[in-house]
Residue frames relative to the residue before (quaternion, step in Angstrom):
aa qw qx qy qz dx dy dz
X 1.0000 0.0000 0.0000 0.0000 0.00 0.00 0.00
X 0.4489 -0.6930 0.4936 0.2731 3.59 -0.87 0.96
X 0.6716 -0.5150 0.3503 0.4013 3.55 -1.24 0.43
X 0.6756 0.4816 -0.3109 0.4636 3.62 0.91 -0.84
X 0.6353 0.5097 -0.3299 0.4772 3.59 1.05 -0.71
X 0.6457 0.5180 -0.3178 0.4623 3.56 1.00 -0.85
X 0.6404 0.5191 -0.3211 0.4663 3.58 0.97 -0.85
X 0.6556 0.5019 -0.3010 0.4771 3.58 0.96 -0.88
X 0.6430 0.5271 -0.3090 0.4618 3.57 0.99 -0.89
X 0.6659 0.4920 -0.2997 0.4740 3.58 0.93 -0.91
X 0.6442 0.5159 -0.3264 0.4607 3.59 0.99 -0.81
X 0.6177 0.5354 -0.3428 0.4629 3.60 1.04 -0.73
X 0.6507 0.5094 -0.3141 0.4674 3.58 0.96 -0.85
X 0.6593 0.5022 -0.3046 0.4694 3.57 0.95 -0.88
X 0.6498 0.5195 -0.3139 0.4575 3.58 0.98 -0.86
X 0.6579 0.5014 -0.3127 0.4669 3.59 0.91 -0.88
X 0.6513 0.5098 -0.3105 0.4686 3.57 1.00 -0.82
X 0.6471 0.5095 -0.3108 0.4744 3.58 1.01 -0.84
X 0.6495 0.5095 -0.3140 0.4690 3.59 0.98 -0.83
X 0.6195 0.5286 -0.3402 0.4702 3.58 1.05 -0.72
X 0.6507 0.5183 -0.3089 0.4610 3.58 0.99 -0.83
X 0.6598 0.4965 -0.3044 0.4748 3.58 0.96 -0.85
X 0.6493 0.5070 -0.3166 0.4703 3.58 0.97 -0.82
X 0.6326 0.5269 -0.3309 0.4612 3.59 1.03 -0.76
X 0.6201 0.5436 -0.3415 0.4510 3.60 1.02 -0.76
X 0.7268 0.4181 -0.2220 0.4977 3.56 1.10 -0.76
X 0.4822 -0.6840 0.4264 0.3432 3.58 1.27 -0.07
X 0.4454 0.6760 -0.4598 0.3651 3.58 1.20 0.50
X 0.1111 -0.8743 0.4704 0.0450 3.51 0.53 1.27
X 0.5976 0.5465 -0.3725 0.4533 3.62 1.08 -0.56
X 0.6472 0.5108 -0.3094 0.4738 3.58 1.05 -0.79
X 0.6025 0.5435 -0.3510 0.4673 3.58 1.05 -0.75
X 0.6715 0.5007 -0.2927 0.4611 3.56 0.87 -0.97
X 0.6509 0.5185 -0.3166 0.4552 3.59 0.97 -0.84
X 0.6436 0.5195 -0.3230 0.4599 3.60 0.97 -0.81
X 0.6868 0.4683 -0.2922 0.4729 3.57 0.91 -0.85
X 0.6104 0.5358 -0.3582 0.4605 3.61 1.08 -0.61
X 0.6566 0.4926 -0.3084 0.4807 3.60 0.98 -0.82
X 0.6361 0.5238 -0.3294 0.4609 3.56 0.98 -0.81
X 0.6317 0.5341 -0.3283 0.4560 3.57 1.00 -0.82
X 0.6325 0.5263 -0.3337 0.4600 3.59 0.99 -0.81
X 0.6546 0.5109 -0.3100 0.4629 3.59 0.98 -0.83
X 0.6997 0.4904 -0.2675 0.4454 3.57 1.05 -0.71
X 0.5185 0.6847 -0.4091 0.3081 3.60 1.16 -0.44
X 0.8028 0.3435 -0.1534 0.4626 3.58 0.85 -0.94
X 0.7653 0.3462 -0.1730 0.5143 3.59 1.20 -0.25
X 0.4168 -0.6789 0.5347 0.2819 3.58 -0.99 0.78
X 0.3279 -0.7460 0.5521 0.1764 3.55 -1.12 0.67
X 0.4648 -0.6625 0.5123 0.2873 3.54 -1.03 0.82
X 0.6083 -0.5964 0.3784 0.3621 3.60 -1.02 0.73
X 0.6346 0.5342 -0.3444 0.4397 3.62 0.97 -0.76
X 0.6533 0.4916 -0.3091 0.4859 3.59 0.99 -0.83
X 0.6277 0.5390 -0.3335 0.4520 3.57 0.97 -0.84
X 0.6543 0.5068 -0.3106 0.4676 3.59 0.98 -0.83
X 0.6451 0.5217 -0.3198 0.4576 3.61 0.94 -0.87
X 0.6868 0.4727 -0.2833 0.4739 3.57 0.87 -0.96
X 0.6156 0.5619 -0.3376 0.4374 3.56 1.07 -0.75
X 0.6281 0.5264 -0.3353 0.4646 3.59 1.00 -0.79
X 0.6648 0.4864 -0.2982 0.4822 3.59 0.94 -0.88
X 0.6342 0.5368 -0.3255 0.4514 3.57 1.01 -0.81
X 0.6350 0.5283 -0.3328 0.4548 3.58 1.02 -0.74
X 0.6277 0.5209 -0.3354 0.4714 3.59 1.07 -0.69
X 0.6423 0.5001 -0.3198 0.4848 3.59 1.00 -0.79
X 0.6294 0.5328 -0.3284 0.4606 3.58 0.98 -0.83
X 0.6464 0.5152 -0.3202 0.4628 3.59 0.96 -0.83
X 0.6435 0.5098 -0.3254 0.4692 3.60 1.00 -0.76
X 0.6318 0.5276 -0.3265 0.4646 3.57 1.02 -0.80
X 0.6561 0.5040 -0.3080 0.4696 3.58 0.90 -0.92
X 0.6497 0.5114 -0.3193 0.4631 3.60 0.95 -0.84
X 0.6492 0.5059 -0.3181 0.4706 3.58 0.98 -0.82
X 0.6429 0.5182 -0.3218 0.4633 3.58 0.97 -0.83
X 0.6570 0.5034 -0.3106 0.4674 3.58 0.96 -0.83
X 0.6417 0.5189 -0.3251 0.4618 3.59 1.01 -0.79
X 0.6573 0.4925 -0.3095 0.4792 3.58 0.94 -0.85
X 0.6384 0.5240 -0.3249 0.4607 3.58 0.96 -0.86
X 0.6467 0.5167 -0.3131 0.4655 3.58 0.96 -0.84
X 0.6612 0.4991 -0.3049 0.4700 3.58 0.96 -0.85
X 0.6407 0.5170 -0.3269 0.4642 3.58 1.02 -0.75
X 0.6346 0.5154 -0.3275 0.4737 3.58 1.01 -0.78
X 0.6589 0.5041 -0.3031 0.4689 3.57 0.95 -0.90
X 0.6449 0.5126 -0.3180 0.4693 3.59 0.99 -0.81
X 0.6399 0.5186 -0.3262 0.4640 3.60 1.02 -0.78
X 0.6386 0.5162 -0.3271 0.4677 3.60 1.02 -0.76
X 0.6516 0.5023 -0.3140 0.4738 3.57 0.94 -0.86
X 0.6412 0.5225 -0.3257 0.4581 3.58 0.96 -0.84
X 0.6406 0.5151 -0.3255 0.4672 3.59 0.97 -0.83
X 0.6481 0.5132 -0.3181 0.4642 3.57 0.96 -0.84
X 0.6619 0.4978 -0.3065 0.4692 3.58 0.96 -0.84
X 0.6265 0.5197 -0.3407 0.4705 3.58 1.03 -0.72
X 0.6299 0.5293 -0.3299 0.4629 3.57 1.06 -0.75
X 0.6487 0.5000 -0.3120 0.4816 3.58 0.99 -0.83
X 0.6574 0.5077 -0.3173 0.4576 3.58 0.91 -0.86
X 0.6709 0.4777 -0.3179 0.4697 3.60 0.91 -0.84
X 0.6103 0.5396 -0.3446 0.4665 3.57 1.10 -0.65
X 0.6961 0.4365 -0.2611 0.5067 3.58 1.12 -0.69
X 0.5323 -0.6532 0.3917 0.3695 3.57 1.27 -0.04
X 0.5036 0.6370 -0.4370 0.3869 3.61 1.18 0.38
X 0.4026 -0.6630 0.5680 0.2750 3.52 -1.13 0.66
X 0.6662 -0.5255 0.3465 0.3998 3.58 -1.18 0.52
X 0.7485 0.4041 -0.2296 0.4730 3.60 0.86 -0.89
X 0.5408 0.6011 -0.4142 0.4179 3.58 1.22 -0.19
X 0.4561 -0.6969 0.4818 0.2724 3.57 -0.87 0.97
X 0.5383 -0.6057 0.4689 0.3515 3.58 -1.06 0.69
X 0.6787 -0.5181 0.3395 0.3945 3.56 -1.21 0.58
X 0.6215 0.5458 -0.3566 0.4343 3.62 0.93 -0.76
X 0.6743 0.4814 -0.2956 0.4756 3.58 0.95 -0.84
X 0.6373 0.5308 -0.3317 0.4495 3.58 1.04 -0.71
X 0.6876 0.4822 -0.2801 0.4651 3.58 1.02 -0.77
X 0.6259 0.5787 -0.3409 0.3963 3.61 1.09 -0.57
């Protein structure tokens, strides 16, 4: 690969990695996946220099951290939703309603 082609190829890899990072910041996980899929295609036919690999790895770690934070946030919301559901089930049982029985407001509507 010529030097100009290699420079262009490396810039494409950096751009895709940067776009993945920006998409991760916005929670656009499908876009993150698409960027990494394109980057993988670029990497199939060409060896990567260690310095470039290190640069991309640093960016990848930032994306990984965003993914972990998003997973923790979703997990926290699911736990909170489960607690609210348990509380509502307790209120319904106190009112004598079964879980699958619609609340009175829904029955009247």
